[in-house]
C-alpha positions in Angstrom: -12.6 1.9 33.4 -12.1 -1.8 32.6 -15.5 -2.0 30.9 -14.5 1.0 28.7 -11.3 -0.7 27.6 -13.0 -3.9 26.8 -15.7 -2.2 24.7 -13.1 0.0 23.0 -11.1 -3.2 22.1 -14.2 -4.9 20.7 -15.1 -1.8 18.6 -11.6 -1.6 17.2 -11.7 -5.3 16.2 -15.0 -4.9 14.5 -13.8 -1.8 12.6 -10.6 -3.6 11.4 -12.7 -6.6 10.3 -15.2 -4.5 8.4 -12.7 -2.1 6.8 -9.8 -4.6 6.2 -9.6 -3.7 2.5 -9.2 0.1 3.3 -6.7 -0.3 6.1 -3.0 -0.5 5.1 -0.5 -1.5 7.7 3.3 -0.9 7.4 5.4 -3.9 6.5 8.8 -3.2 7.9 10.3 -6.4 6.3 9.4 -5.5 2.7 12.1 -4.5 0.3 11.8 -2.2 -2.8 14.1 -2.5 -5.8 14.2 -0.3 -8.9 15.9 -1.9 -11.9 17.6 -4.4 -9.5 19.0 -1.8 -7.1 17.6 -1.7 -3.6 15.8 1.5 -2.7 16.2 3.0 0.7 13.7 5.2 2.4 10.6 3.7 0.8 7.9 2.6 3.2 5.7 -0.3 2.2 2.2 -0.8 3.4 -0.1 -3.8 2.7 -3.8 -4.5 3.4 -5.7 -7.8 3.9 -5.6 -8.6 0.1 -1.9 -7.9 -0.2 -2.6 -4.7 -2.2 0.6 -2.6 -2.0 1.0 1.0 -1.0 4.4 2.6 -1.4 5.4 5.9 0.4 8.5 7.8 -0.5 8.7 11.0 1.6 9.9 14.0 -0.3 9.2 12.6 -3.8 7.0 14.4 -6.4 4.4 11.6 -6.0 5.0 10.3 -2.5 2.4 7.6 -2.7 1.9 4.8 -5.2 -0.5 1.9 -5.0 -1.2 -1.4 -6.8 -4.4 -3.3 -6.1 -5.1 -7.0 -7.0 -8.5 -6.3 -8.5 -7.2 -4.3 -11.5 -3.4 -4.5 -11.2 -3.0 -0.9 -12.5 -0.4 1.2 -10.6 -1.6 4.6 -9.6 -1.6 7.5 -7.2 -4.4 7.3 -4.6 -6.7 10.3 -4.8 -7.7 10.3 -1.1 -5.5 8.7 1.5 -5.2 9.4 5.3 -2.0 8.3 6.9 -0.4 8.2 10.4 3.2 8.3 9.5 5.1 5.0 9.5 2.2 3.1 10.9 -1.1 2.9 9.0 -2.9 4.4 6.1 -6.6 4.5 5.3 -8.0 4.6 1.7 -11.2 6.1 0.5 -12.9 2.9 -0.7 -12.3 -0.9 -0.6 -11.2 -0.4 -4.2 -9.3 2.8 -3.8 -9.7 5.6 -6.4 -6.5 5.9 -8.3 -5.0 8.2 -10.9 -3.1 5.8 -13.2 0.6 6.2 -13.5 0.5 5.5 -17.2 3.0 2.7 -17.0 3.5 0.8 -20.2 4.6 -2.6 -18.9 2.6 -5.4 -17.3 2.1 -5.6 -13.6 2.7 -8.9 -11.9 1.4 -9.6 -8.4 1.7 -12.6 -6.1 1.5 -13.0 -2.3 5.3 -12.5 -2.1 6.1 -10.0 -4.9 4.8 -7.1 -6.9 6.5 -5.6 -9.9 5.4 -2.8 -12.3 6.8 -0.3 -14.7 6.9 3.4 -14.0 6.4 6.4 -16.3 10.1 6.8 -16.9 10.5 3.1 -17.9 12.1 1.9 -14.6 10.7 -1.3 -13.2 9.8 -1.3 -9.5 9.8 -4.6 -7.6 8.5 -5.0 -4.1 9.3 -8.2 -2.1 6.9 -8.9 0.8 7.9 -11.1 3.7 
């Protein structure tokens, strides 16, 4: 039994290292603001590169993602999630349907902000 647990742990570590761009872990300390007002009920997930995935349960578009490589906000086409814990995207550079936002996206290691379709600005602060 001990050997099985050790091998399982090694396999898990290797999978996380290889697929670190696809694996999004929940950031419980992150905060989301829309036009300066704090938004409650939005879950924030980040990956190794600080790409941001937002989940708002019950919304028309429950998932939104912004990646560093293109800085275009969009809705992931294929995403597998274990609620409130971890999400897995389809590729290292996830396939997105653009949100069609008009404003510029700014990204740093601590903050991401982008415009939405309706003109509202969404800002995510990471801890």
